[in-house]
C-alpha positions in Angstrom: -9.0 -23.9 4.7 -8.9 -21.6 7.9 -9.5 -17.9 8.1 -6.6 -15.6 8.6 -6.9 -11.9 10.2 -6.3 -9.7 7.3 -6.3 -5.8 8.3 -9.2 -4.0 7.2 -7.2 -0.7 5.3 -7.5 0.6 1.7 -4.7 -1.6 0.2 -6.7 -4.8 1.0 -9.9 -3.4 0.0 -8.2 -2.1 -3.3 -6.9 -5.7 -3.8 -10.5 -7.3 -2.5 -12.0 -5.6 -5.6 -9.7 -6.1 -8.1 -10.1 -10.1 -7.1 -14.1 -9.3 -7.5 -14.0 -7.9 -10.5 -11.4 -10.3 -11.9 -13.0 -13.7 -10.5 -14.5 -15.2 -13.5 -11.5 -14.9 -15.6 -10.2 -17.9 -16.4 -6.7 -18.6 -14.5 -6.7 -15.1 -12.2 -4.0 -15.9 -10.0 -1.1 -14.0 -11.8 -3.4 -11.4 -12.8 -4.3 -10.9 -9.0 -0.8 -11.5 -8.2 0.6 -8.6 -10.2 -2.0 -6.5 -9.1 -0.9 -7.1 -5.9 2.6 -6.2 -6.5 1.4 -3.0 -7.4 -0.2 -2.1 -4.8 2.0 -3.6 -2.0 5.4 -2.9 -3.8 5.8 -6.7 -3.0 4.3 -9.9 -2.4 4.7 -10.8 1.9 2.9 -13.9 3.0 0.0 -12.0 4.8 -0.7 -11.1 0.8 -0.3 -14.4 -0.2 -2.2 -15.8 2.2 -5.0 -13.2 1.3 -5.0 -13.9 -2.3 -5.4 -17.7 -1.6 -8.4 -17.1 0.6 -10.3 -14.7 -1.7 -9.4 -16.9 -4.8 -10.0 -20.3 -2.8 -7.1 -21.8 -3.4 -4.4 -23.3 -1.2 -1.6 -21.3 0.0 0.9 -23.6 -1.3 -0.2 -22.9 -5.0 0.1 -19.0 -4.6 3.5 -19.6 -2.8 4.5 -21.9 -5.9 3.7 -19.2 -8.5 5.5 -16.1 -6.4 8.4 -18.2 -6.0 8.6 -19.5 -9.6 8.3 -16.3 -11.2 11.4 -14.0 -10.9 9.2 -10.6 -11.6 7.2 -11.5 -8.3 9.2 -10.2 -5.1 8.7 -11.6 -1.7 10.7 -8.8 -0.3 10.4 -5.0 0.1 13.0 -3.5 -2.9 13.8 -0.1 -3.3 12.5 2.3 -5.1 14.6 2.3 -8.4 16.1 -1.1 -9.3 19.2 -1.4 -10.9 20.4 -4.4 -13.1 23.4 -5.0 -14.4 23.9 -7.0 -17.6 27.4 -9.0 -17.1 27.2 -11.2 -20.5 
């Protein structure tokens, strides 16, 4: 897996610390993605690449999980989300 350039800012440092604390947890990917979305507000490709690199898993696996579950966002969303039930 090739190295990607990740900006050195507090969000990435916070996520890296979370990953280090939870690396030994069985199947940490979903927990890490939840934390990443909490930190960044959504999961852009750069964050997905970072998670893949830090966990040592293929980016395709991370992307597959992000796009499979509807509670993960790949685009920024507004502060308040409104859902309308038409049923």
